[in-house]
C-alpha positions in Angstrom: 79.9 189.1 -79.0 77.2 191.3 -79.9 76.6 189.8 -83.5 74.3 192.8 -85.8 72.3 192.0 -89.6 73.4 195.2 -91.6 71.9 195.7 -95.3 74.5 198.0 -97.8 74.8 201.8 -97.1 73.1 200.9 -93.5 76.2 201.3 -91.1 77.1 200.9 -87.5 78.0 203.6 -84.7 80.4 202.9 -81.7 80.7 205.6 -79.9 80.8 209.2 -80.9 83.7 209.1 -83.8 84.1 205.5 -85.4 81.0 205.0 -88.1 81.2 201.0 -89.6 79.0 201.1 -93.0 78.2 197.8 -95.3 79.6 199.0 -98.4 79.7 195.6 -100.8 78.7 191.8 -100.1 80.2 189.3 -102.9 79.6 186.3 -101.8 81.3 185.2 -99.0 83.4 188.4 -99.0 82.5 192.1 -97.5 83.4 195.6 -98.4 82.8 198.0 -95.2 83.6 201.2 -94.6 85.0 202.5 -91.6 85.4 206.1 -90.8 86.9 207.0 -87.2 89.6 210.1 -85.7 92.7 209.9 -87.1 94.3 209.0 -83.2 92.1 205.9 -83.0 94.0 203.2 -85.3 92.2 200.2 -87.6 94.4 197.4 -87.9 93.2 194.5 -90.2 93.4 191.6 -87.3 95.9 190.0 -89.0 98.1 193.4 -89.2 97.6 193.6 -84.7 98.7 190.5 -83.9 102.3 190.7 -85.7 102.5 194.0 -85.0 101.4 192.6 -81.2 104.2 190.2 -81.5 107.2 192.8 -82.8 106.6 194.6 -79.9 106.8 191.3 -77.4 110.3 190.4 -79.6 111.4 194.1 -79.3 110.4 194.4 -75.7 111.9 191.1 -74.9 115.6 192.2 -76.5 118.8 192.8 -74.8 120.2 196.4 -75.7 124.3 195.4 -75.7 125.9 199.3 -76.2 129.6 197.8 -76.8 127.4 196.9 -79.9 126.5 199.4 -81.0 130.2 200.9 -82.7 130.8 197.6 -84.0 127.4 197.4 -86.0 128.2 201.3 -86.7 131.8 200.4 -88.4 129.7 197.1 -90.1 127.2 199.5 -92.3 129.9 202.6 -92.9 132.1 199.4 -94.5 129.4 197.7 -95.9 
């Protein structure tokens, strides 16, 4: 892990297209501004871990085509 010290208003550059700027420091909380292209997804770690887990569950799920009609009928009845 690279550990850096930055002051408010200072930035970090990652490659040519991502910049992280320190916006505010209050006690133990740091506000960051992240500039990145639209094709680069930026998530808080806890959200990213949830997405990964949901993707694992979806990949492990089995699909039974015979249940599609039953599910559709149930949805129409409710």
